[in-house]
mmCIF file as Biopython writes it, N, C-alpha, C and O atoms, coordinates in Angstrom:
data_model
#
loop_
_atom_site.group_PDB
_atom_site.id
_atom_site.type_symbol
_atom_site.label_atom_id
_atom_site.label_alt_id
_atom_site.label_comp_id
_atom_site.label_asym_id
_atom_site.label_entity_id
_atom_site.label_seq_id
_atom_site.pdbx_PDB_ins_code
_atom_site.Cartn_x
_atom_site.Cartn_y
_atom_site.Cartn_z
_atom_site.occupancy
_atom_site.B_iso_or_equiv
_atom_site.auth_seq_id
_atom_site.auth_asym_id
_atom_site.pdbx_PDB_model_num
ATOM 1   N N  . MET A ? 1  ? 23.050 -5.209  -108.492 1.0 0.0 1  A 1 
ATOM 2   C CA . MET A ? 1  ? 22.217 -3.843  -107.880 1.0 0.0 1  A 1 
ATOM 3   C C  . MET A ? 1  ? 21.227 -4.651  -106.288 1.0 0.0 1  A 1 
ATOM 4   O O  . MET A ? 1  ? 20.704 -5.759  -106.410 1.0 0.0 1  A 1 
ATOM 5   N N  . VAL A ? 2  ? 21.179 -4.165  -105.468 1.0 0.0 2  A 1 
ATOM 6   C CA . VAL A ? 2  ? 20.288 -4.793  -104.361 1.0 0.0 2  A 1 
ATOM 7   C C  . VAL A ? 2  ? 19.497 -3.866  -104.232 1.0 0.0 2  A 1 
ATOM 8   O O  . VAL A ? 2  ? 19.872 -2.697  -104.318 1.0 0.0 2  A 1 
ATOM 9   N N  . ARG A ? 3  ? 18.078 -4.258  -103.970 1.0 0.0 3  A 1 
ATOM 10  C CA . ARG A ? 3  ? 17.009 -3.758  -103.228 1.0 0.0 3  A 1 
ATOM 11  C C  . ARG A ? 3  ? 17.378 -2.722  -102.149 1.0 0.0 3  A 1 
ATOM 12  O O  . ARG A ? 3  ? 18.472 -2.458  -101.650 1.0 0.0 3  A 1 
ATOM 13  N N  . ARG A ? 4  ? 15.798 -2.063  -101.870 1.0 0.0 4  A 1 
ATOM 14  C CA . ARG A ? 4  ? 16.246 -1.752  -100.568 1.0 0.0 4  A 1 
ATOM 15  C C  . ARG A ? 4  ? 15.513 -2.592  -99.589  1.0 0.0 4  A 1 
ATOM 16  O O  . ARG A ? 4  ? 15.859 -2.300  -98.445  1.0 0.0 4  A 1 
ATOM 17  N N  . ASP A ? 5  ? 14.721 -3.429  -99.631  1.0 0.0 5  A 1 
ATOM 18  C CA . ASP A ? 5  ? 14.703 -4.437  -98.777  1.0 0.0 5  A 1 
ATOM 19  C C  . ASP A ? 5  ? 15.713 -5.595  -98.488  1.0 0.0 5  A 1 
ATOM 20  O O  . ASP A ? 5  ? 15.531 -6.509  -97.684  1.0 0.0 5  A 1 
ATOM 21  N N  . GLY A ? 6  ? 16.775 -5.405  -99.257  1.0 0.0 6  A 1 
ATOM 22  C CA . GLY A ? 6  ? 18.504 -6.705  -98.889  1.0 0.0 6  A 1 
ATOM 23  C C  . GLY A ? 6  ? 17.952 -7.458  -99.413  1.0 0.0 6  A 1 
ATOM 24  O O  . GLY A ? 6  ? 17.847 -8.481  -98.736  1.0 0.0 6  A 1 
ATOM 25  N N  . ARG A ? 7  ? 17.154 -7.549  -101.056 1.0 0.0 7  A 1 
ATOM 26  C CA . ARG A ? 7  ? 17.080 -8.643  -101.409 1.0 0.0 7  A 1 
ATOM 27  C C  . ARG A ? 7  ? 17.465 -8.739  -102.746 1.0 0.0 7  A 1 
ATOM 28  O O  . ARG A ? 7  ? 16.998 -7.976  -103.592 1.0 0.0 7  A 1 
ATOM 29  N N  . GLU A ? 8  ? 18.470 -9.822  -103.075 1.0 0.0 8  A 1 
ATOM 30  C CA . GLU A ? 8  ? 19.001 -9.596  -104.778 1.0 0.0 8  A 1 
ATOM 31  C C  . GLU A ? 8  ? 17.613 -9.497  -105.788 1.0 0.0 8  A 1 
ATOM 32  O O  . GLU A ? 8  ? 16.527 -9.838  -105.320 1.0 0.0 8  A 1 
ATOM 33  N N  . PRO A ? 9  ? 17.704 -9.094  -106.953 1.0 0.0 9  A 1 
ATOM 34  C CA . PRO A ? 9  ? 16.566 -9.411  -108.023 1.0 0.0 9  A 1 
ATOM 35  C C  . PRO A ? 9  ? 17.629 -10.643 -108.255 1.0 0.0 9  A 1 
ATOM 36  O O  . PRO A ? 9  ? 18.840 -10.755 -108.064 1.0 0.0 9  A 1 
ATOM 37  N N  . MET A ? 10 ? 16.304 -11.766 -108.901 1.0 0.0 10 A 1 
ATOM 38  C CA . MET A ? 10 ? 16.458 -12.793 -109.294 1.0 0.0 10 A 1 
ATOM 39  C C  . MET A ? 10 ? 15.998 -13.056 -110.884 1.0 0.0 10 A 1 
ATOM 40  O O  . MET A ? 10 ? 15.041 -12.386 -111.272 1.0 0.0 10 A 1 
ATOM 41  N N  . GLY A ? 11 ? 16.482 -13.788 -111.624 1.0 0.0 11 A 1 
ATOM 42  C CA . GLY A ? 11 ? 15.848 -14.086 -113.048 1.0 0.0 11 A 1 
ATOM 43  C C  . GLY A ? 11 ? 14.417 -14.947 -112.890 1.0 0.0 11 A 1 
ATOM 44  O O  . GLY A ? 11 ? 14.297 -15.800 -112.010 1.0 0.0 11 A 1 
ATOM 45  N N  . LEU A ? 12 ? 13.411 -14.651 -113.781 1.0 0.0 12 A 1 
ATOM 46  C CA . LEU A ? 12 ? 12.244 -15.661 -113.602 1.0 0.0 12 A 1 
ATOM 47  C C  . LEU A ? 12 ? 12.453 -16.975 -113.626 1.0 0.0 12 A 1 
ATOM 48  O O  . LEU A ? 12 ? 11.642 -17.599 -112.942 1.0 0.0 12 A 1 
ATOM 49  N N  . GLY A ? 13 ? 13.463 -17.778 -114.314 1.0 0.0 13 A 1 
ATOM 50  C CA . GLY A ? 13 ? 13.744 -19.492 -113.855 1.0 0.0 13 A 1 
ATOM 51  C C  . GLY A ? 13 ? 14.085 -19.458 -112.661 1.0 0.0 13 A 1 
ATOM 52  O O  . GLY A ? 13 ? 13.383 -20.146 -111.920 1.0 0.0 13 A 1 
ATOM 53  N N  . ALA A ? 14 ? 15.158 -18.742 -112.057 1.0 0.0 14 A 1 
ATOM 54  C CA . ALA A ? 14 ? 15.408 -19.248 -110.969 1.0 0.0 14 A 1 
ATOM 55  C C  . ALA A ? 14 ? 14.218 -18.736 -109.424 1.0 0.0 14 A 1 
ATOM 56  O O  . ALA A ? 14 ? 14.156 -19.280 -108.321 1.0 0.0 14 A 1 
ATOM 57  N N  . ALA A ? 15 ? 13.306 -17.342 -110.035 1.0 0.0 15 A 1 
ATOM 58  C CA . ALA A ? 15 ? 12.277 -17.433 -109.092 1.0 0.0 15 A 1 
ATOM 59  C C  . ALA A ? 15 ? 11.324 -18.533 -108.802 1.0 0.0 15 A 1 
ATOM 60  O O  . ALA A ? 15 ? 10.809 -18.833 -107.725 1.0 0.0 15 A 1 
ATOM 61  N N  . ILE A ? 16 ? 11.174 -19.141 -110.117 1.0 0.0 16 A 1 
ATOM 62  C CA . ILE A ? 16 ? 10.243 -20.328 -110.642 1.0 0.0 16 A 1 
ATOM 63  C C  . ILE A ? 16 ? 10.769 -21.540 -109.539 1.0 0.0 16 A 1 
ATOM 64  O O  . ILE A ? 16 ? 10.054 -22.054 -108.678 1.0 0.0 16 A 1 
ATOM 65  N N  . GLY A ? 17 ? 12.014 -21.811 -109.766 1.0 0.0 17 A 1 
ATOM 66  C CA . GLY A ? 17 ? 12.920 -22.872 -109.072 1.0 0.0 17 A 1 
ATOM 67  C C  . GLY A ? 17 ? 13.001 -22.855 -107.594 1.0 0.0 17 A 1 
ATOM 68  O O  . GLY A ? 17 ? 13.113 -23.851 -106.878 1.0 0.0 17 A 1 
ATOM 69  N N  . ALA A ? 18 ? 12.937 -21.680 -107.230 1.0 0.0 18 A 1 
ATOM 70  C CA . ALA A ? 18 ? 12.505 -21.276 -105.891 1.0 0.0 18 A 1 
ATOM 71  C C  . ALA A ? 18 ? 11.646 -21.541 -104.889 1.0 0.0 18 A 1 
ATOM 72  O O  . ALA A ? 18 ? 11.710 -21.823 -103.692 1.0 0.0 18 A 1 
ATOM 73  N N  . LEU A ? 19 ? 10.172 -21.238 -106.368 1.0 0.0 19 A 1 
ATOM 74  C CA . LEU A ? 19 ? 8.907  -21.216 -105.718 1.0 0.0 19 A 1 
ATOM 75  C C  . LEU A ? 19 ? 8.897  -22.541 -105.528 1.0 0.0 19 A 1 
ATOM 76  O O  . LEU A ? 19 ? 8.724  -22.942 -104.377 1.0 0.0 19 A 1 
ATOM 77  N N  . VAL A ? 20 ? 9.070  -23.436 -106.541 1.0 0.0 20 A 1 
ATOM 78  C CA . VAL A ? 20 ? 8.958  -25.083 -106.545 1.0 0.0 20 A 1 
ATOM 79  C C  . VAL A ? 20 ? 9.882  -26.009 -105.203 1.0 0.0 20 A 1 
ATOM 80  O O  . VAL A ? 20 ? 9.606  -27.101 -104.705 1.0 0.0 20 A 1 
ATOM 81  N N  . THR A ? 21 ? 10.779 -25.277 -104.972 1.0 0.0 21 A 1 
ATOM 82  C CA . THR A ? 21 ? 11.467 -25.793 -103.887 1.0 0.0 21 A 1 
ATOM 83  C C  . THR A ? 21 ? 10.826 -25.521 -102.537 1.0 0.0 21 A 1 
ATOM 84  O O  . THR A ? 21 ? 10.661 -26.367 -101.659 1.0 0.0 21 A 1 
ATOM 85  N N  . GLU A ? 22 ? 10.543 -24.464 -102.487 1.0 0.0 22 A 1 
ATOM 86  C CA . GLU A ? 22 ? 9.817  -23.983 -101.187 1.0 0.0 22 A 1 
ATOM 87  C C  . GLU A ? 22 ? 8.526  -24.232 -100.767 1.0 0.0 22 A 1 
ATOM 88  O O  . GLU A ? 22 ? 7.949  -24.254 -99.680  1.0 0.0 22 A 1 
ATOM 89  N N  . ARG A ? 23 ? 8.231  -24.412 -101.912 1.0 0.0 23 A 1 
ATOM 90  C CA . ARG A ? 23 ? 6.297  -25.003 -101.981 1.0 0.0 23 A 1 
ATOM 91  C C  . ARG A ? 23 ? 6.366  -26.635 -102.102 1.0 0.0 23 A 1 
ATOM 92  O O  . ARG A ? 23 ? 5.361  -27.345 -102.102 1.0 0.0 23 A 1 
ATOM 93  N N  . ALA A ? 24 ? 7.687  -27.111 -102.203 1.0 0.0 24 A 1 
ATOM 94  C CA . ALA A ? 24 ? 7.347  -28.803 -102.616 1.0 0.0 24 A 1 
ATOM 95  C C  . ALA A ? 24 ? 6.513  -28.955 -103.280 1.0 0.0 24 A 1 
ATOM 96  O O  . ALA A ? 24 ? 5.572  -29.540 -102.745 1.0 0.0 24 A 1 
ATOM 97  N N  . TRP A ? 25 ? 6.308  -28.540 -104.850 1.0 0.0 25 A 1 
ATOM 98  C CA . TRP A ? 25 ? 5.544  -28.719 -106.089 1.0 0.0 25 A 1 
ATOM 99  C C  . TRP A ? 25 ? 5.756  -29.522 -106.561 1.0 0.0 25 A 1 
ATOM 100 O O  . TRP A ? 25 ? 6.874  -29.634 -107.064 1.0 0.0 25 A 1 
ATOM 101 N N  . GLU A ? 26 ? 4.887  -30.457 -106.665 1.0 0.0 26 A 1 
ATOM 102 C CA . GLU A ? 26 ? 5.138  -31.506 -108.148 1.0 0.0 26 A 1 
ATOM 103 C C  . GLU A ? 26 ? 5.001  -31.425 -109.322 1.0 0.0 26 A 1 
ATOM 104 O O  . GLU A ? 26 ? 4.134  -32.050 -109.933 1.0 0.0 26 A 1 
ATOM 105 N N  . LEU A ? 27 ? 6.005  -30.477 -109.968 1.0 0.0 27 A 1 
ATOM 106 C CA . LEU A ? 27 ? 5.804  -30.547 -111.561 1.0 0.0 27 A 1 
ATOM 107 C C  . LEU A ? 27 ? 6.671  -31.241 -112.700 1.0 0.0 27 A 1 
ATOM 108 O O  . LEU A ? 27 ? 7.901  -31.211 -112.660 1.0 0.0 27 A 1 
ATOM 109 N N  . PRO A ? 28 ? 6.042  -31.793 -113.598 1.0 0.0 28 A 1 
ATOM 110 C CA . PRO A ? 28 ? 6.643  -32.807 -114.699 1.0 0.0 28 A 1 
ATOM 111 C C  . PRO A ? 28 ? 8.061  -31.903 -115.094 1.0 0.0 28 A 1 
ATOM 112 O O  . PRO A ? 28 ? 8.062  -30.681 -115.245 1.0 0.0 28 A 1 
ATOM 113 N N  . ALA A ? 29 ? 9.248  -32.786 -115.222 1.0 0.0 29 A 1 
ATOM 114 C CA . ALA A ? 29 ? 10.251 -31.632 -115.832 1.0 0.0 29 A 1 
ATOM 115 C C  . ALA A ? 29 ? 9.907  -31.784 -117.355 1.0 0.0 29 A 1 
ATOM 116 O O  . ALA A ? 29 ? 10.078 -30.723 -117.955 1.0 0.0 29 A 1 
ATOM 117 N N  . ALA A ? 30 ? 9.666  -32.352 -117.788 1.0 0.0 30 A 1 
ATOM 118 C CA . ALA A ? 30 ? 8.613  -32.241 -119.543 1.0 0.0 30 A 1 
ATOM 119 C C  . ALA A ? 30 ? 7.416  -32.153 -119.362 1.0 0.0 30 A 1 
ATOM 120 O O  . ALA A ? 30 ? 6.649  -32.579 -118.499 1.0 0.0 30 A 1 
ATOM 121 N N  . GLY A ? 31 ? 7.265  -31.289 -120.663 1.0 0.0 31 A 1 
ATOM 122 C CA . GLY A ? 31 ? 5.598  -31.447 -120.839 1.0 0.0 31 A 1 
ATOM 123 C C  . GLY A ? 31 ? 5.635  -29.924 -120.881 1.0 0.0 31 A 1 
ATOM 124 O O  . GLY A ? 31 ? 6.636  -29.214 -120.981 1.0 0.0 31 A 1 
ATOM 125 N N  . ALA A ? 32 ? 4.064  -29.468 -120.764 1.0 0.0 32 A 1 
ATOM 126 C CA . ALA A ? 32 ? 3.858  -28.138 -120.501 1.0 0.0 32 A 1 
ATOM 127 C C  . ALA A ? 32 ? 4.745  -26.790 -119.558 1.0 0.0 32 A 1 
ATOM 128 O O  . ALA A ? 32 ? 5.120  -26.573 -118.405 1.0 0.0 32 A 1 
ATOM 129 N N  . THR A ? 33 ? 4.764  -26.009 -121.147 1.0 0.0 33 A 1 
ATOM 130 C CA . THR A ? 33 ? 5.598  -24.831 -120.575 1.0 0.0 33 A 1 
ATOM 131 C C  . THR A ? 33 ? 5.189  -23.732 -119.656 1.0 0.0 33 A 1 
ATOM 132 O O  . THR A ? 33 ? 4.081  -23.694 -119.121 1.0 0.0 33 A 1 
ATOM 133 N N  . LEU A ? 34 ? 6.213  -22.752 -119.476 1.0 0.0 34 A 1 
ATOM 134 C CA . LEU A ? 34 ? 5.656  -21.840 -118.362 1.0 0.0 34 A 1 
ATOM 135 C C  . LEU A ? 34 ? 4.366  -21.456 -118.552 1.0 0.0 34 A 1 
ATOM 136 O O  . LEU A ? 34 ? 3.400  -21.729 -117.839 1.0 0.0 34 A 1 
ATOM 137 N N  . ARG A ? 35 ? 4.415  -20.447 -120.111 1.0 0.0 35 A 1 
ATOM 138 C CA . ARG A ? 35 ? 2.890  -20.290 -120.099 1.0 0.0 35 A 1 
ATOM 139 C C  . ARG A ? 35 ? 2.091  -20.701 -120.095 1.0 0.0 35 A 1 
ATOM 140 O O  . ARG A ? 35 ? 1.101  -20.133 -119.637 1.0 0.0 35 A 1 
ATOM 141 N N  . GLN A ? 36 ? 2.035  -22.197 -120.712 1.0 0.0 36 A 1 
ATOM 142 C CA . GLN A ? 36 ? 0.769  -23.100 -120.476 1.0 0.0 36 A 1 
ATOM 143 C C  . GLN A ? 36 ? 0.413  -23.372 -119.153 1.0 0.0 36 A 1 
ATOM 144 O O  . GLN A ? 36 ? -0.705 -23.792 -118.851 1.0 0.0 36 A 1 
ATOM 145 N N  . ARG A ? 37 ? 1.384  -23.137 -118.278 1.0 0.0 37 A 1 
ATOM 146 C CA . ARG A ? 37 ? 0.845  -23.884 -116.876 1.0 0.0 37 A 1 
ATOM 147 C C  . ARG A ? 37 ? 0.789  -22.596 -115.694 1.0 0.0 37 A 1 
ATOM 148 O O  . ARG A ? 37 ? 0.641  -22.734 -114.479 1.0 0.0 37 A 1 
ATOM 149 N N  . TRP A ? 38 ? 0.962  -21.282 -116.485 1.0 0.0 38 A 1 
ATOM 150 C CA . TRP A ? 38 ? 1.481  -20.123 -115.658 1.0 0.0 38 A 1 
ATOM 151 C C  . TRP A ? 38 ? 0.083  -19.830 -114.274 1.0 0.0 38 A 1 
ATOM 152 O O  . TRP A ? 38 ? 0.271  -19.209 -113.228 1.0 0.0 38 A 1 
ATOM 153 N N  . GLU A ? 39 ? -1.138 -20.438 -114.678 1.0 0.0 39 A 1 
ATOM 154 C CA . GLU A ? 39 ? -2.235 -19.965 -113.789 1.0 0.0 39 A 1 
ATOM 155 C C  . GLU A ? 39 ? -2.037 -21.402 -112.581 1.0 0.0 39 A 1 
ATOM 156 O O  . GLU A ? 39 ? -1.988 -21.249 -111.360 1.0 0.0 39 A 1 
ATOM 157 N N  . ALA A ? 40 ? -1.956 -22.622 -113.236 1.0 0.0 40 A 1 
ATOM 158 C CA . ALA A ? 40 ? -1.440 -23.310 -112.152 1.0 0.0 40 A 1 
ATOM 159 C C  . ALA A ? 40 ? 0.014  -22.871 -111.136 1.0 0.0 40 A 1 
ATOM 160 O O  . ALA A ? 40 ? -0.039 -23.092 -109.926 1.0 0.0 40 A 1 
ATOM 161 N N  . ILE A ? 41 ? 0.903  -22.426 -111.579 1.0 0.0 41 A 1 
ATOM 162 C CA . ILE A ? 41 ? 1.836  -22.222 -111.346 1.0 0.0 41 A 1 
ATOM 163 C C  . ILE A ? 41 ? 1.792  -20.757 -110.346 1.0 0.0 41 A 1 
ATOM 164 O O  . ILE A ? 41 ? 2.324  -20.857 -109.241 1.0 0.0 41 A 1 
ATOM 165 N N  . ALA A ? 42 ? 1.390  -19.893 -110.592 1.0 0.0 42 A 1 
ATOM 166 C CA . ALA A ? 42 ? 1.246  -18.325 -109.866 1.0 0.0 42 A 1 
ATOM 167 C C  . ALA A ? 42 ? 0.155  -18.344 -109.506 1.0 0.0 42 A 1 
ATOM 168 O O  . ALA A ? 42 ? 0.386  -19.362 -108.854 1.0 0.0 42 A 1 
ATOM 169 N N  . PRO A ? 43 ? -1.038 -18.136 -109.277 1.0 0.0 43 A 1 
ATOM 170 C CA . PRO A ? 43 ? -2.345 -18.342 -109.587 1.0 0.0 43 A 1 
ATOM 171 C C  . PRO A ? 43 ? -2.477 -17.030 -108.781 1.0 0.0 43 A 1 
ATOM 172 O O  . PRO A ? 43 ? -3.255 -16.178 -109.211 1.0 0.0 43 A 1 
ATOM 173 N N  . GLU A ? 44 ? -1.856 -16.823 -107.767 1.0 0.0 44 A 1 
ATOM 174 C CA . GLU A ? 44 ? -2.328 -15.158 -107.323 1.0 0.0 44 A 1 
ATOM 175 C C  . GLU A ? 44 ? -1.752 -14.123 -108.247 1.0 0.0 44 A 1 
ATOM 176 O O  . GLU A ? 44 ? -2.262 -13.004 -108.185 1.0 0.0 44 A 1 
ATOM 177 N N  . LEU A ? 45 ? -0.744 -14.326 -109.116 1.0 0.0 45 A 1 
ATOM 178 C CA . LEU A ? 45 ? -0.508 -13.351 -110.305 1.0 0.0 45 A 1 
ATOM 179 C C  . LEU A ? 45 ? -1.371 -13.598 -111.368 1.0 0.0 45 A 1 
ATOM 180 O O  . LEU A ? 45 ? -1.967 -12.725 -111.999 1.0 0.0 45 A 1 
ATOM 181 N N  . ALA A ? 46 ? -1.452 -15.193 -111.624 1.0 0.0 46 A 1 
ATOM 182 C CA . ALA A ? 46 ? -2.191 -15.186 -112.781 1.0 0.0 46 A 1 
ATOM 183 C C  . ALA A ? 46 ? -3.449 -13.526 -113.514 1.0 0.0 46 A 1 
ATOM 184 O O  . ALA A ? 46 ? -3.483 -12.848 -114.541 1.0 0.0 46 A 1 
ATOM 185 N N  . GLY A ? 47 ? -4.093 -13.584 -112.446 1.0 0.0 47 A 1 
ATOM 186 C CA . GLY A ? 47 ? -5.110 -12.515 -113.039 1.0 0.0 47 A 1 
ATOM 187 C C  . GLY A ? 47 ? -4.668 -10.857 -113.491 1.0 0.0 47 A 1 
ATOM 188 O O  . GLY A ? 47 ? -5.267 -9.997  -114.137 1.0 0.0 47 A 1 
ATOM 189 N N  . HIS A ? 48 ? -3.256 -10.889 -112.777 1.0 0.0 48 A 1 
ATOM 190 C CA . HIS A ? 48 ? -2.234 -9.536  -112.600 1.0 0.0 48 A 1 
ATOM 191 C C  . HIS A ? 48 ? -1.390 -9.449  -114.022 1.0 0.0 48 A 1 
ATOM 192 O O  . HIS A ? 48 ? -1.336 -8.570  -114.882 1.0 0.0 48 A 1 
ATOM 193 N N  . VAL A ? 49 ? -0.655 -10.950 -113.876 1.0 0.0 49 A 1 
ATOM 194 C CA . VAL A ? 49 ? 0.687  -10.864 -114.766 1.0 0.0 49 A 1 
ATOM 195 C C  . VAL A ? 49 ? 0.387  -11.395 -115.948 1.0 0.0 49 A 1 
ATOM 196 O O  . VAL A ? 49 ? -0.815 -11.662 -115.914 1.0 0.0 49 A 1 
ATOM 197 N N  . VAL A ? 50 ? 0.844  -11.689 -116.976 1.0 0.0 50 A 1 
ATOM 198 C CA . VAL A ? 50 ? 0.363  -12.490 -118.168 1.0 0.0 50 A 1 
ATOM 199 C C  . VAL A ? 50 ? 2.401  -13.012 -118.710 1.0 0.0 50 A 1 
ATOM 200 O O  . VAL A ? 50 ? 3.403  -12.359 -119.003 1.0 0.0 50 A 1 
ATOM 201 N N  . ALA A ? 51 ? 2.140  -14.177 -118.606 1.0 0.0 51 A 1 
ATOM 202 C CA . ALA A ? 51 ? 3.870  -14.936 -119.023 1.0 0.0 51 A 1 
ATOM 203 C C  . ALA A ? 51 ? 3.829  -14.944 -120.705 1.0 0.0 51 A 1 
ATOM 204 O O  . ALA A ? 51 ? 3.341  -15.861 -121.366 1.0 0.0 51 A 1 
ATOM 205 N N  . VAL A ? 52 ? 4.152  -14.307 -120.995 1.0 0.0 52 A 1 
ATOM 206 C CA . VAL A ? 52 ? 4.537  -14.271 -122.771 1.0 0.0 52 A 1 
ATOM 207 C C  . VAL A ? 52 ? 5.331  -14.789 -123.321 1.0 0.0 52 A 1 
ATOM 208 O O  . VAL A ? 52 ? 5.064  -15.104 -124.481 1.0 0.0 52 A 1 
ATOM 209 N N  . GLY A ? 53 ? 6.494  -15.083 -122.851 1.0 0.0 53 A 1 
ATOM 210 C CA . GLY A ? 53 ? 7.520  -15.498 -123.536 1.0 0.0 53 A 1 
ATOM 211 C C  . GLY A ? 53 ? 8.678  -15.487 -122.305 1.0 0.0 53 A 1 
ATOM 212 O O  . GLY A ? 53 ? 9.836  -15.827 -122.544 1.0 0.0 53 A 1 
#
C-alpha cells in the first residue's frame, strides 16, 4: 500500500534506523532499549507518542 504522498509505509525499526542514518546519530549498538531512550531518539514526539513495546 502506498500513501497519497507517494511514500511507502515502513516498520518502526526501519524508521528508527533511517533517522539514525539521516541525522548521523551515534547510538550504542547495545544498551538501552527503544522505550528507555525514546525521549532522546524522538524528542519532538515524546510528549505525544509513547513507545510501549
